N, C-alpha and C positions, 0 to 999 in steps of 0.2 A: 533109134537113138544113133547119130553119127559116132565116127569114132574118137573125134575130137570133144564131142559130150564125156563121152566113156570116161575120158582121159584125167576128166574136172575130178574132184575127189569130192564125197560127201558123208557128213557123218549124221548120221540119225539121232533120232532121241526120242522114243516114245513112251506113254506112260498114262495112265491116267489121272482126270482132270485134279486139280491142285496137286499135282507130285513135283512139282518146279520149273517143268521144261521151259518154258517161257524164260526166267531168267537164269538157268542154267546154259540153256542158249543163246540167249544175248550176249552173256559174259564170254562165254564158249568161243564164240563166232569172233567179238574184239578182241580176244585175245591172239587167234587166231589169222588176224584179219582178213575174216572170210564174209560171206552173204550171206542171208538169215533167209530162211521162210518162217514164217507163224502161219501151217495150213488150217489150226483151226480158226485163224481170222478169215479168211476166205467163210469160210460155215456159219459163222458170226454174221457176215455180211448179207450171204444169201439171206438168211433168216429174219435180218432186219430190212432185209428190201421188201423180202415177202413182206411183211408187218406193214411198211408202207405203202405197197400197193393193194392192200386187203390182198393177198393170196395166201388160202388157207395152207397150216405146214403138215397137212397129209396129201394136197394136191401134188403128183409127182410129174405131171406132165408138166405146167405151169412152172414148177420152182428147177427141171430143170432146164426148162429155156428161158428162166431169170441166170440162172450159175453160167447159163452157155454166152451169154451176152452183158454180163456184170460188169458196171462202169463204176470203175475203183481205180485210185491213186497212192502210192504213200509214198509221199513224198517230205525230206527234211525241213523242219520247220529251224528257221535262222535262227531264232529269237532262244529257245531251249537246247536244239539239237538231238530232240525225237522226230521219230518218223511219224507222222500224220498219219490217218487214214482217211481218203475223201470218196464218198458214196456219191456219185451221183453230182462232184461238184460241192458237198458237204461235208464240213470235218466230224466224222462221227466216229474219231478215237476214242473219247469217254463210254461214247452208249455204246460199244462194242465190248466190254469189260462189267458191265452190267451182267447178276445173275439171272434176270431175265434173257435174257441177248444169248447166254452161256444155256441155259437150257431149251432154249428153241435150237440152239445152232446144235444142240445134241440130239433131237428130233430130223431136221433137215440132214444130219449127218450121216442116218441110218436108212436112206434110201438111197437104192441101188443107184440110179440114173442121175443123181445129184453128181454122185459121187465121181462116175463116168466120168462127167460135164466136167471136172475141175481137175481130172488128173494130166491135161496136156498145159494146162496151167499153173499148177505146180513141177512138174518136170522143168519148165521155162525157166526158176529161177536159180538151174542149176548152171552155174558161168565162174570162169576161172576168178580169183586163184581156189576157191574153194567153196563150198554151202556147207552151214548145218542148218540141218529141218528138223523142227518138233512137230509132235503131234500124233496119231497113235495108229498108224497103217506106216509108214512113212518107211521103215525096215521092212514090212512083209509086202507092201505092193507098189508104192511109189518110187522108191530108190532102193528094189530087193540088191543090187549089184554096188551099194554102200562098204565104205572098207571097213567101217566102225561101224557098230548097231550100238546105239544102248537105248537100255527098256528101268525107265527112271520109277519106283514106288515108293511108296510109305504106306502107312497106316493109314485106314480111315478116319481115324481119330487123331491122328496125327495133320493130315492134311485137310479137314474141318477146322481143325486150332489157326493152322496158315491164314486159312480163308478167311475167317474170324478175324483174324489180325488184322488184314488188308484191309478188310472193310470199316473197319473201326477206323485203322489212321485215315481213310475216307472221310467219318462221320455219317456214316451210314448205323442204322438202328438193325443189326441183326440178332437173332439167336441160333446161337450155337447147336439147339438142336434141330433148327427147321435144316442148316447148313449138313449137318452130318447126315441127316435123311433124304437131301436132294443130292449130293454124294452117293450116297447108295444107288437110289433108284439112276444117275447118269453113268455111273459101273456097271449095273443092270443091263443098260438099255447099249452099250458100248461094246459088252463083253457078251451079247446074247445076238446081234444083231447080225442077219444075216450078210450082209457086206462088208466087206472088211471087219471085223470083228478084232477087239482088242484083243491079241494075241504079243505075248514077246515072239521076233524071228528065231528059227531054230538056231541062229550064228549071233544072237543077241548077248549082249555083257548086262546082267541084271543088277542095278545098283540099287539098294534100300537107304532113302534118304532118311528114315525116323530117324537117328540121331546124328545124323549130319550137318553141319551148318554149310553155309550157300559156298564159302571159300571152301569148305571140304568136297562138296562132288567139285566144282569146277577144279580143284587139283587133280582127283582124281582122274577125270576126265580126259585132261589135259595129257599126265602121264602115259593115259592109253593112248590117245591123237599120237604120243611120240614114237609108240610100240608100233601103232599099223598102219602108220603113213610114209 
């Protein structure tokens, strides 16, 4: 890493699935005027590309090659102001957020060769004036020198409830029991994998969001950022 890159401040926000990382990262970055890295999107993109090309999700060598040459663009939508994700020129923004894609991504992310292939791409998001990066190993592996490391968590029941409400708002028919089982399965896979397991960095500040609103969490992290940066 160059000296100039080291001077760019980074805030990492790690945590298990449905802990609110994505929403909190986006809102905090907007408040700071910084860039965003949604690392989970990269693993979802590898998983989605694998499905599209008929690559088994346990074929480590093929998945590594796919990750190294992933044809992806993040482009602003002039109409909505949202960031669209293009995979091989196709808008896959909505498809990336399905439960199927999320579960596939969890399997892909457990493969060391895929994680290694995506490491440099993730670090390239570090640009002035600063970066807020969300994922599961942002503070432990990708940006170990981050100035502020946050580990968000919440009870499995609360995370299932949040995901249930999100999916219901999209008009999807989902089962709370199934969501709770999926969250438990993904937690175990993330926590027990050999490559970059889901654990808080030794110097991370843990924030349990079970009884906090989104505004509460953003305000807390904003306060921490002002103390640390």
